[in-house]
Backbone as CSV, one residue per row, in Angstrom:
resi,resn,N_x,N_y,N_z,CA_x,CA_y,CA_z,C_x,C_y,C_z
1,MET,17.621,13.666,-18.649,18.637,13.385,-17.790,20.032,13.064,-18.273
2,LEU,19.853,12.586,-19.383,21.055,12.090,-20.084,21.569,13.307,-20.799
3,LYS,20.958,14.343,-21.220,21.403,15.581,-21.732,21.953,15.327,-23.097
4,ASN,21.314,14.604,-23.925,21.648,14.014,-25.208,22.906,13.166,-25.339
5,ASP,23.344,12.935,-24.002,24.851,12.069,-24.282,24.396,10.500,-23.933
6,TYR,24.032,9.914,-25.018,23.492,8.719,-24.947,24.422,7.559,-24.762
7,SER,25.897,7.938,-24.646,26.811,6.899,-24.288,26.783,6.746,-22.933
8,ARG,26.105,7.614,-21.856,26.054,7.261,-20.476,25.257,6.297,-20.070
9,PRO,25.368,5.145,-19.198,24.498,4.119,-18.729,23.347,4.722,-18.187
10,ILE,22.361,3.922,-18.434,21.047,4.362,-17.656,21.248,3.395,-16.306
11,THR,20.819,3.930,-15.432,20.819,3.472,-13.991,19.473,3.076,-13.355
12,ALA,19.481,2.118,-12.420,18.218,2.195,-11.772,17.623,3.275,-11.107
13,ASP,18.416,4.158,-10.548,17.832,5.461,-10.032,17.113,6.299,-11.139
14,MET,17.869,6.201,-12.372,17.174,7.129,-13.483,15.941,6.559,-13.802
15,VAL,15.624,5.247,-13.673,14.358,4.745,-14.105,13.343,5.069,-13.268
16,GLU,13.806,5.275,-11.927,12.913,5.476,-10.762,12.562,6.699,-10.812
17,THR,13.356,7.740,-11.021,13.209,9.230,-11.266,12.279,9.329,-12.366
18,ALA,12.432,8.643,-13.569,11.611,8.715,-14.940,10.118,8.397,-14.409
19,LYS,10.122,7.334,-13.620,8.645,7.025,-13.369,7.959,8.032,-12.474
20,GLU,8.774,8.615,-11.689,8.192,9.704,-10.686,7.937,10.907,-11.578
21,ARG,8.497,11.070,-12.509,8.386,12.373,-13.566,7.054,12.246,-14.304
22,LEU,6.832,10.763,-14.983,5.631,10.450,-15.440,4.482,10.618,-14.549
23,ILE,4.489,10.205,-13.327,3.672,10.423,-12.421,3.092,11.599,-12.097
24,GLU,4.254,12.376,-11.782,3.959,13.875,-11.250,3.294,14.669,-12.536
25,GLN,3.787,14.515,-13.682,3.150,15.367,-15.140,1.761,15.060,-15.299
26,ARG,1.498,13.768,-14.907,0.056,13.389,-15.198,-0.420,13.662,-16.654
27,GLN,0.351,13.072,-17.556,0.201,13.316,-18.938,-1.366,12.719,-19.082
28,THR,-1.845,13.199,-20.495,-3.269,12.857,-20.817,-3.512,11.365,-20.618
29,HIS,-2.589,10.693,-21.090,-3.088,9.048,-21.172,-2.991,8.677,-19.441
30,LEU,-2.302,9.151,-18.617,-2.305,8.775,-17.471,-3.426,9.381,-16.554
31,ASP,-3.592,10.606,-16.943,-4.495,11.431,-16.369,-6.092,10.910,-16.495
32,SER,-6.296,10.100,-17.653,-7.423,9.400,-18.095,-7.861,8.502,-17.211
33,LEU,-6.880,7.764,-16.608,-7.150,6.754,-15.473,-8.098,7.268,-14.253
34,ALA,-7.903,8.489,-14.009,-8.741,8.954,-12.727,-10.125,8.879,-13.199
35,ASP,-10.528,9.179,-14.487,-11.929,9.125,-14.722,-12.379,7.740,-14.838
36,LYS,-11.559,6.814,-15.384,-12.092,5.441,-15.414,-12.360,4.546,-14.016
37,LEU,-11.388,5.253,-13.046,-11.557,4.701,-11.800,-13.030,4.972,-11.095
38,ARG,-13.890,5.741,-11.659,-15.041,6.156,-11.106,-16.196,5.087,-11.692
39,GLU,-15.681,4.373,-12.685,-16.588,3.525,-13.312,-16.816,2.252,-12.393
40,GLU,-18.004,1.655,-12.528,-18.316,0.589,-11.434,-17.652,-0.678,-11.661
41,ARG,-17.381,-1.094,-13.162,-16.632,-1.977,-13.464,-15.058,-2.047,-13.240
42,VAL,-14.647,-0.948,-13.364,-13.169,-0.523,-12.978,-12.842,-0.679,-11.650
43,ARG,-13.827,0.058,-10.829,-13.856,0.175,-9.453,-13.647,-1.382,-8.699
44,ARG,-14.543,-2.286,-9.312,-14.657,-3.784,-8.841,-13.352,-4.482,-8.908
45,VAL,-12.698,-4.403,-10.079,-11.482,-4.880,-10.211,-10.127,-4.088,-9.332
46,VAL,-10.202,-2.888,-9.549,-9.202,-2.388,-8.860,-9.214,-2.481,-7.314
47,MET,-10.472,-2.532,-6.908,-10.618,-2.849,-5.364,-10.191,-4.114,-5.066
48,ALA,-10.513,-5.004,-5.691,-10.175,-6.339,-5.385,-8.503,-6.590,-5.519
49,ILE,-8.004,-5.771,-6.378,-6.437,-5.862,-6.465,-5.705,-5.250,-5.222
50,ILE,-6.286,-4.276,-4.920,-5.725,-3.487,-3.764,-5.762,-4.253,-2.240
51,SER,-7.154,-4.659,-2.129,-7.444,-5.444,-0.931,-6.844,-6.888,-0.930
52,GLY,-6.912,-7.516,-2.101,-6.225,-8.978,-2.308,-7.437,-10.048,-1.860
53,GLU,-8.793,-9.489,-1.932,-9.747,-10.322,-1.699,-10.274,-10.803,-2.829
54,ALA,-10.853,-12.114,-2.736,-11.622,-12.698,-3.774,-12.710,-12.149,-4.084
55,PRO,-13.152,-11.674,-5.454,-14.428,-10.674,-5.390,-15.527,-11.644,-5.393
56,ALA,-16.855,-11.219,-5.437,-18.148,-11.616,-5.834,-18.026,-11.980,-7.151
57,PHE,-18.500,-12.991,-7.675,-18.344,-13.588,-9.098,-19.562,-12.931,-9.995
58,ASP,-20.558,-12.239,-9.531,-21.576,-11.735,-10.327,-21.133,-10.659,-11.337
59,ALA,-21.108,-10.671,-12.622,-20.656,-9.648,-13.502,-19.052,-9.582,-13.175
60,TRP,-18.502,-10.322,-12.607,-16.943,-10.202,-12.460,-15.980,-10.411,-13.863
61,ASP,-16.578,-11.409,-14.563,-15.907,-11.713,-16.003,-15.870,-10.716,-16.672
62,ASP,-17.142,-9.854,-16.797,-17.222,-8.662,-17.625,-16.598,-7.590,-17.180
63,ALA,-16.371,-7.515,-15.905,-15.433,-6.405,-15.278,-14.157,-6.611,-15.714
64,VAL,-13.679,-7.783,-15.485,-12.228,-8.144,-15.817,-12.018,-8.050,-17.282
65,ARG,-12.891,-8.269,-18.024,-12.662,-8.165,-19.633,-12.624,-6.811,-19.833
66,TYR,-13.335,-5.975,-19.425,-13.296,-4.621,-19.617,-12.314,-3.898,-19.304
67,CYS,-11.477,-4.206,-17.905,-10.105,-3.646,-17.571,-8.894,-4.038,-18.409
68,ARG,-9.270,-5.278,-18.951,-8.233,-6.074,-19.664,-8.254,-5.261,-21.129
69,ASP,-9.418,-4.827,-21.514,-9.392,-4.145,-22.952,-8.835,-2.699,-22.779
70,LEU,-9.128,-2.236,-21.645,-8.512,-0.878,-21.174,-6.818,-0.732,-21.141
71,GLY,-6.403,-1.922,-20.958,-5.066,-2.079,-20.691,-4.716,-1.809,-19.399
72,ILE,-5.394,-1.677,-18.220,-5.497,-1.326,-16.926,-4.679,-2.555,-16.116
73,VAL,-5.043,-3.864,-16.330,-4.618,-4.747,-15.644,-4.123,-5.891,-16.738
74,THR,-3.291,-6.875,-15.978,-2.668,-7.949,-16.827,-3.576,-8.905,-17.503
75,GLN,-3.176,-9.508,-18.542,-3.843,-10.272,-19.447,-4.027,-11.741,-18.855
76,ASP,-3.104,-12.221,-17.829,-3.318,-13.464,-17.230,-3.530,-13.217,-15.760
77,SER,-3.456,-14.418,-15.045,-3.583,-14.494,-13.763,-2.103,-14.650,-12.852
78,PRO,-1.924,-14.227,-11.931,-3.256,-13.364,-10.872,-3.319,-11.843,-11.602
79,ILE,-4.668,-11.546,-11.295,-4.947,-10.184,-11.841,-4.241,-8.887,-10.978
80,GLN,-3.438,-8.108,-11.823,-2.769,-7.175,-11.178,-2.588,-6.124,-11.980
81,PHE,-2.244,-4.850,-11.620,-2.077,-3.850,-12.523,-1.132,-4.004,-13.585
82,ALA,-1.397,-3.391,-14.842,-0.640,-3.915,-15.877,0.928,-3.485,-16.094
83,ASN,1.209,-2.489,-15.145,2.676,-2.131,-15.201,2.885,-1.498,-13.910
84,PRO,4.163,-1.069,-13.579,4.487,-0.557,-12.319,4.033,1.051,-12.322
85,VAL,4.075,1.462,-13.466,3.437,2.991,-13.501,2.051,3.358,-13.163
86,TYR,1.179,2.258,-13.604,0.003,2.027,-13.374,-0.488,1.729,-12.005
87,ARG,0.233,0.854,-11.366,0.165,0.502,-9.959,0.348,1.642,-8.991
88,GLU,1.265,2.469,-9.417,1.956,3.630,-8.660,0.507,4.762,-8.834
89,ILE,0.266,5.022,-9.958,-0.393,6.407,-10.125,-1.882,6.005,-9.523
90,ILE,-2.413,4.564,-9.931,-3.856,4.388,-9.553,-3.891,4.474,-7.986
91,THR,-2.763,3.994,-7.222,-2.869,3.885,-5.898,-2.835,5.349,-5.194
92,ARG,-2.123,6.223,-5.997,-1.714,7.679,-5.488,-3.193,8.594,-5.794
93,ILE,-4.016,8.173,-6.856,-5.107,8.819,-7.257,-6.117,8.579,-6.103
94,LEU,-6.278,7.238,-5.651,-7.212,6.837,-4.788,-7.013,7.344,-3.443
95,ASN,-5.782,7.512,-3.036,-5.407,7.766,-1.700,-4.938,9.199,-1.746
96,SER,-5.307,10.029,-2.563,-4.592,11.415,-2.703,-5.648,12.385,-1.728
97,GLY,-6.912,12.003,-1.672,-7.572,12.544,-0.683,-7.182,12.652,0.928
98,PHE,-6.795,11.166,1.286,-6.130,10.802,2.283,-4.759,11.816,2.628
99,ALA,-3.938,11.502,1.591,-2.597,12.157,1.898,-2.544,13.658,1.976
100,ASP,-3.369,14.176,1.107,-3.487,15.730,1.203,-3.914,16.314,2.262
101,ASN,-4.832,15.448,3.190,-5.468,16.060,4.518,-4.757,15.773,5.636
102,ILE,-3.640,14.922,5.541,-2.751,14.609,6.500,-2.066,15.887,7.152
103,ASN,-2.213,16.029,8.321,-1.696,17.267,9.112,-0.281,17.487,8.787
104,GLN,0.212,18.640,8.353,1.816,18.607,8.102,2.527,18.437,9.438
105,ASP,1.950,18.856,10.606,2.817,18.689,11.703,3.185,17.252,12.053
106,ILE,2.325,16.141,11.624,2.810,14.719,11.691,3.457,14.245,10.588
107,ALA,3.320,14.806,9.433,3.948,14.440,8.461,5.538,14.848,8.001
108,GLN,6.342,15.443,8.975,7.546,15.952,8.858,8.467,14.926,8.667
109,THR,9.090,14.425,7.677,10.005,13.665,7.741,11.130,13.427,8.742
110,SER,11.527,14.457,9.236,12.504,14.557,10.172,12.259,14.180,11.565
111,TRP,11.102,14.180,11.826,10.407,13.689,12.977,10.813,12.015,13.348
112,TYR,10.642,11.397,12.070,10.809,9.904,12.156,12.036,9.404,11.665
113,LEU,13.126,10.332,11.982,14.627,9.927,11.578,15.361,9.642,12.908
114,ARG,16.206,8.723,12.713,16.948,8.559,13.973,18.019,9.520,14.134
115,PRO,18.995,9.765,15.013,20.436,10.355,14.766,21.268,10.151,13.404
116,ASP,21.289,8.851,13.259,21.999,8.423,12.136,21.552,8.558,10.756
117,GLY,20.044,9.230,10.803,19.561,9.319,9.320,18.792,8.072,8.891
118,SER,18.605,7.182,9.765,17.943,6.062,9.248,16.347,6.220,9.811
119,LEU,15.370,5.629,9.038,14.104,5.593,9.249,13.491,4.715,10.445
120,ASP,12.941,5.514,11.554,12.400,5.042,12.579,11.008,4.385,12.352
121,MET,11.029,3.217,11.576,9.664,2.585,11.324,8.654,2.375,12.536
122,ASP,9.112,2.022,13.714,8.497,1.921,14.758,7.470,2.896,15.188
123,LYS,8.411,4.399,15.302,7.708,5.745,15.608,6.783,6.107,14.431
124,LEU,7.159,5.712,13.112,6.172,5.995,12.150,4.939,5.291,12.296
125,LEU,4.723,4.154,12.456,3.552,3.369,12.578,2.829,3.394,13.815
126,ASP,3.614,4.000,14.696,2.827,4.313,16.341,2.186,5.692,15.930
127,ALA,2.596,6.567,14.900,2.000,7.779,14.955,0.744,7.470,13.771
128,PHE,1.042,6.459,12.935,-0.276,6.017,12.225,-1.270,5.580,12.888
129,VAL,-1.161,4.571,13.998,-2.007,4.180,14.883,-2.861,5.225,15.701
130,ALA,-2.232,6.224,16.075,-2.869,7.426,16.741,-3.825,8.242,15.680
131,PHE,-3.282,8.270,14.560,-3.928,9.144,13.471,-5.103,8.071,12.877
132,TYR,-4.888,7.056,12.721,-6.036,5.905,12.335,-7.136,6.058,13.430
133,ARG,-6.720,5.684,14.676,-7.762,5.842,15.797,-8.590,6.930,15.654
134,ARG,-8.027,8.032,15.494,-8.930,9.298,15.612,-9.751,9.697,14.286
135,HIS,-9.096,9.301,13.104,-9.896,9.996,11.964,-10.371,8.696,11.024
136,SER,-10.004,7.340,11.132,-10.377,6.541,10.348,-11.803,6.092,9.985
137,GLU,-12.742,6.211,10.992,-13.915,5.867,10.782,-14.703,7.106,9.782
138,SER,-14.461,8.328,10.301,-14.930,9.250,9.269,-14.441,9.428,7.881
139,TRP,-13.250,9.039,7.749,-12.549,9.286,6.483,-12.964,7.993,5.688
140,LEU,-13.140,6.866,6.106,-13.450,5.539,5.040,-14.865,5.531,4.898
141,GLU,-15.668,6.401,5.686,-17.093,6.385,5.324,-17.476,7.503,3.998
142,ARG,-16.185,8.195,3.719,-16.557,9.023,2.724,-16.004,8.793,1.060
143,ILE,-15.273,7.705,1.242,-14.593,7.293,-0.079,-15.258,6.189,-0.821
144,GLN,-15.210,6.066,-2.230,-15.753,5.342,-3.039,-15.245,3.829,-2.672
145,TYR,-14.009,3.628,-2.537,-13.371,2.317,-2.523,-13.375,2.035,-0.981
146,LYS,-14.268,1.890,-0.372,-14.568,1.649,0.945,-13.695,0.296,1.480
147,GLU,-13.950,-0.823,0.584,-13.699,-2.130,0.884,-12.027,-2.100,0.751
148,ALA,-11.197,-1.135,0.142,-9.849,-1.106,0.107,-9.421,0.082,1.057
149,GLY,-10.334,0.652,1.657,-10.065,1.881,2.483,-8.993,1.708,3.472
150,HIS,-8.654,0.654,4.375,-7.793,0.602,5.189,-6.530,0.605,4.681
151,GLN,-6.278,-0.272,3.553,-5.085,-0.145,2.932,-4.712,1.002,2.368
152,LEU,-5.613,1.672,1.788,-5.204,2.995,1.101,-4.839,4.111,2.065
153,LEU,-5.488,3.943,3.260,-5.153,4.860,4.423,-3.614,4.621,4.776
154,LEU,-3.364,3.573,5.039,-1.987,3.307,5.665,-1.041,3.393,4.457
155,MET,-1.335,3.254,3.232,-0.313,3.380,1.995,-0.046,5.208,2.085
156,ALA,-1.204,5.729,2.179,-1.039,7.335,2.175,-0.084,7.933,3.169
157,PHE,-0.145,7.364,4.432,0.510,8.061,5.369,2.311,7.980,5.342
158,PRO,2.533,6.809,5.242,4.018,6.959,4.957,4.505,7.423,3.699
159,GLN,3.679,7.290,2.840,3.878,8.039,1.260,4.368,9.528,1.531
160,ARG,3.584,10.015,2.566,3.800,11.663,2.560,5.411,11.786,3.242
161,ILE,5.532,10.738,3.985,6.764,10.983,4.955,7.940,10.559,4.236
162,VAL,7.952,9.308,3.540,9.471,8.889,2.756,9.645,9.626,1.512
163,ASN,8.387,10.402,1.007,8.801,11.219,-0.235,10.036,12.183,-0.109
164,GLY,10.215,12.412,1.154,11.612,13.090,1.343,12.681,12.627,1.330
165,GLY,12.929,11.401,0.731,14.179,10.938,0.508,14.182,9.123,0.178
166,GLY,12.875,8.801,0.196,12.865,7.454,-0.173,11.731,7.054,-1.024
167,ARG,11.353,5.695,-0.975,10.194,5.337,-2.028,9.616,3.993,-1.506
168,ILE,8.218,4.001,-1.736,7.508,2.769,-1.586,6.987,1.819,-2.759
169,GLU,7.453,0.547,-2.594,6.995,-0.367,-3.662,6.017,-1.270,-3.069
170,ARG,4.868,-1.693,-3.989,3.758,-2.160,-3.452,3.643,-3.517,-4.237
171,GLU,3.143,-4.658,-3.873,2.670,-5.830,-4.420,1.171,-5.993,-4.145
172,MET,0.491,-6.223,-5.169,-0.960,-6.498,-4.830,-1.639,-7.255,-5.973
173,ALA,-2.431,-8.158,-5.703,-2.927,-8.927,-6.858,-4.270,-9.557,-6.279
174,VAL,-5.226,-9.806,-7.260,-6.644,-10.202,-6.741,-6.354,-11.649,-6.111
175,GLY,-6.927,-11.840,-4.951,-6.988,-13.420,-4.375,-5.735,-13.661,-3.474
176,ASN,-4.855,-12.740,-3.385,-3.522,-13.100,-2.468,-3.836,-12.525,-0.981
177,GLY,-5.019,-12.063,-0.764,-5.373,-11.907,0.435,-4.731,-10.888,1.342
178,ARG,-3.882,-9.960,0.608,-3.151,-9.044,1.425,-2.411,-7.988,0.283
179,THR,-1.926,-7.001,1.055,-1.166,-5.774,0.266,0.337,-5.761,0.898
180,ASP,1.329,-6.074,-0.023,2.604,-5.981,0.641,3.228,-4.775,0.273
181,LEU,4.033,-4.119,0.969,4.672,-2.907,0.771,6.131,-3.014,1.446
182,ALA,7.192,-2.507,0.509,8.463,-2.374,0.931,8.896,-0.909,0.876
183,VAL,9.218,-0.459,2.099,9.599,1.012,2.401,11.204,1.027,1.843
184,PHE,11.590,1.636,1.008,13.161,1.911,0.603,13.596,3.247,1.401
185,TRP,14.470,3.388,2.143,15.197,4.419,2.859,16.666,4.511,2.858
186,LYS,17.384,4.988,1.893,18.752,4.930,2.057,19.055,3.301,1.912
187,SER,19.809,2.909,2.770,20.108,1.390,2.777,19.173,0.505,3.331
188,GLN,18.176,1.000,4.057,17.075,0.255,4.617,15.866,-0.359,3.541
189,VAL,15.559,-1.483,3.920,14.429,-2.223,3.130,13.527,-2.583,4.259
190,ILE,12.296,-2.049,4.648,11.391,-2.258,5.371,10.226,-2.988,4.861
191,PRO,9.959,-4.321,4.954,8.570,-4.895,4.506,7.683,-4.511,5.451
192,VAL,6.373,-4.450,5.112,5.241,-4.132,5.755,4.041,-5.015,4.966
193,GLU,3.288,-5.700,5.732,2.312,-6.503,4.917,0.872,-5.914,5.870
194,LEU,-0.001,-5.825,4.993,-1.275,-5.274,5.247,-2.611,-6.400,5.038
195,LYS,-3.352,-6.602,6.151,-4.309,-7.657,6.009,-5.292,-7.369,7.026
196,ILE,-6.419,-7.788,6.241,-7.866,-7.659,7.106,-8.010,-8.698,7.864
197,ASN,-8.371,-8.714,9.358,-8.692,-9.872,10.242,-10.022,-10.367,9.889
198,HIS,-10.245,-11.303,9.117,-11.450,-11.936,8.720,-12.106,-13.103,9.971
199,ASP,-11.048,-13.888,10.336,-11.368,-14.822,11.141,-10.163,-15.403,11.932
200,ARG,-10.396,-16.432,12.745,-9.515,-16.907,13.675,-8.234,-17.474,12.936
201,TRP,-8.381,-17.731,11.597,-7.236,-18.257,10.862,-6.299,-17.150,10.292
202,SER,-6.859,-15.960,10.206,-6.125,-14.578,9.514,-4.662,-14.480,9.890
203,LYS,-4.616,-14.440,11.316,-3.254,-14.096,11.922,-2.159,-15.167,11.716
204,ALA,-2.511,-16.487,11.869,-1.593,-17.448,11.420,-1.028,-17.563,10.128
205,GLU,-2.078,-17.295,9.226,-1.768,-17.328,7.869,-1.034,-16.038,7.506
206,CYS,-1.466,-14.848,8.171,-0.554,-13.781,7.788,0.840,-13.753,8.168
207,LEU,1.100,-14.472,9.349,2.574,-14.540,9.835,3.407,-15.538,8.940
208,GLN,2.597,-16.396,8.274,3.546,-17.119,7.306,3.721,-16.383,6.004
209,GLN,2.668,-15.669,5.774,2.897,-14.744,4.482,3.821,-13.795,4.441
210,ILE,4.066,-13.039,5.832,4.971,-12.339,5.868,6.452,-12.772,5.825
211,ALA,6.527,-13.868,6.476,7.767,-14.608,6.587,8.398,-14.993,5.227
212,ARG,7.312,-15.194,4.182,7.707,-15.557,2.752,8.278,-14.514,2.173
213,TYR,7.596,-13.056,2.406,7.818,-11.853,1.906,9.258,-11.445,2.495
214,LEU,9.543,-11.536,3.592,10.719,-11.475,4.200,11.892,-11.948,3.392
215,ASP,11.687,-13.489,3.197,12.658,-14.220,2.529,12.889,-13.556,0.887
216,LYS,11.806,-13.331,0.297,11.668,-12.552,-1.079,12.760,-11.343,-1.040
217,LEU,12.711,-10.501,0.224,13.327,-9.247,-0.089,14.689,-9.354,0.780
218,GLY,14.929,-10.700,1.367,16.247,-10.877,2.017,16.214,-10.292,3.221
219,GLU,15.200,-10.061,4.008,15.207,-9.335,5.374,14.901,-10.136,6.678
220,LYS,15.236,-9.858,7.676,15.201,-10.722,8.736,13.978,-10.105,9.865
221,ARG,13.518,-8.922,9.406,12.454,-8.338,10.213,11.564,-7.248,9.370
222,GLY,10.255,-7.577,9.739,9.108,-6.814,8.970,8.062,-6.641,9.925
223,TYR,7.011,-5.829,9.308,5.920,-5.475,10.004,4.659,-6.092,9.536
224,LEU,3.643,-6.558,10.480,2.262,-7.044,9.866,1.280,-6.094,10.448
225,VAL,0.510,-5.429,9.490,-0.583,-4.522,10.294,-1.893,-5.104,9.861
226,LEU,-2.586,-5.528,10.888,-3.964,-6.443,10.860,-4.962,-5.497,11.317
227,PHE,-5.831,-5.054,10.269,-7.015,-4.368,10.242,-8.259,-5.211,10.776
228,GLU,-9.230,-4.716,11.940,-10.273,-5.326,12.222,-11.429,-4.881,11.396
229,LYS,-12.364,-5.541,10.972,-13.502,-5.289,10.108,-14.410,-4.713,11.162
230,LYS,-14.780,-5.172,12.351,-15.789,-4.924,12.975,-15.631,-3.270,13.569
231,PRO,-16.793,-2.392,13.537,-16.731,-1.191,14.043,-16.441,-1.167,15.494
232,SER,-16.129,0.172,15.708,-15.333,0.180,17.176,-16.395,0.196,18.115
233,GLU,-17.814,0.077,18.061,-18.664,-0.047,19.177,-18.827,-1.511,19.379
234,GLU,-18.426,-2.540,18.246,-18.615,-4.097,18.519,-17.214,-4.407,19.229
235,LEU,-16.135,-3.822,18.560,-14.826,-4.178,19.488,-14.204,-2.791,19.665
236,PRO,-13.954,-2.434,20.884,-13.417,-1.261,21.452,-12.039,-0.753,21.121
237,TRP,-11.589,0.182,20.836,-10.234,0.534,20.690,-9.188,-0.115,21.436
238,GLU,-9.678,-0.115,22.732,-8.722,-0.583,23.729,-8.549,-2.138,23.428
239,GLU,-9.338,-2.959,22.667,-9.078,-4.054,22.630,-8.518,-4.418,21.117
240,ARG,-8.995,-3.481,20.365,-8.164,-4.002,18.878,-6.773,-3.275,18.697
241,ILE,-6.499,-2.232,19.363,-5.015,-1.689,19.217,-4.208,-2.412,20.140
242,ARG,-3.301,-3.391,19.472,-2.440,-4.059,20.240,-1.045,-4.255,19.244
243,ARG,0.062,-4.470,20.364,1.458,-4.903,19.496,2.067,-6.228,20.070
244,GLU,2.442,-6.863,19.061,2.759,-8.025,19.338,4.203,-8.428,18.769
245,VAL,5.311,-9.195,19.218,6.379,-9.609,18.491,6.348,-10.939,18.387
246,HIS,6.433,-11.613,17.229,6.494,-12.847,16.941,7.633,-13.350,16.145
247,GLU,8.207,-14.458,16.354,9.261,-15.082,15.658,8.644,-16.083,14.776
248,VAL,8.750,-15.971,13.573,8.545,-16.982,12.481,9.772,-17.219,11.552
249,GLU,10.224,-18.601,11.659,11.055,-19.027,10.781,12.447,-18.178,10.951
250,ALA,12.611,-17.970,12.046,13.969,-17.326,12.500,13.889,-15.979,12.094
251,LYS,12.723,-15.284,12.004,12.613,-13.850,11.491,11.641,-13.123,12.603
252,GLU,11.866,-11.820,12.790,11.113,-11.215,13.706,10.022,-10.298,12.910
253,VAL,8.960,-10.435,13.378,7.563,-9.891,12.853,7.082,-9.183,13.994
254,MET,6.921,-7.838,13.773,6.053,-6.828,14.799,4.411,-6.872,14.099
255,LEU,3.768,-7.418,14.809,2.299,-7.248,14.645,1.621,-6.118,15.085
256,LEU,1.114,-5.559,14.240,0.130,-4.176,14.807,-1.208,-4.493,14.375
257,GLY,-2.016,-4.698,15.525,-3.388,-4.917,15.468,-4.318,-3.625,15.429
258,MET,-5.107,-3.381,15.013,-5.953,-1.925,15.011,-7.363,-2.175,14.504
């Protein structure tokens, strides 16, 4: 990028481009991660990071020690991926099966843009809801990382769309109970929080968490996607899919239940 002109300043955009090139080239060092992700000890830790759930503790210490020795995760707590490149490439490896099979007809970036060129996140998430209702049960059944499948499926969907001119940054760690996404599109910063609806306290807890995430990003509006764990025969789609608008600490949160 510098073309041997080392007097040029290195910008944030250059760093982002360099990261994308590393990921796309899948150099041997990074490509070896794909093999490690199939190992059970690695799977347990990676799955806990992506889902944000507290893991079962049998053999947990051994699994964490192994992942730390490999350099995949941080040496301290909270346990998270060791660096942003690992975080991105591990997520993409795991959801590549989803992303590659999303119909091109619904993955056209232009379909989700307003006349002024801004990203219509409401339209994008509505499309995801329809896609999720139709495909989630069959797709989630086939993947190795089932417990983190909901989060991976949602991360795969906008990734295909924003690749045309934006980026997604993710925050996840063991025990934080959620996955945070920030979608960057031109001047827009769109926070999205993903959470599994475990019990009657999950919703209230999530609304407070997304409010803090909005504060961190300096935004006044964001999205909370709340996944139900019950199969559709226990909780029909007509009951689980809902859209609610909440005001939390002077911020607007659009809740999508599914």
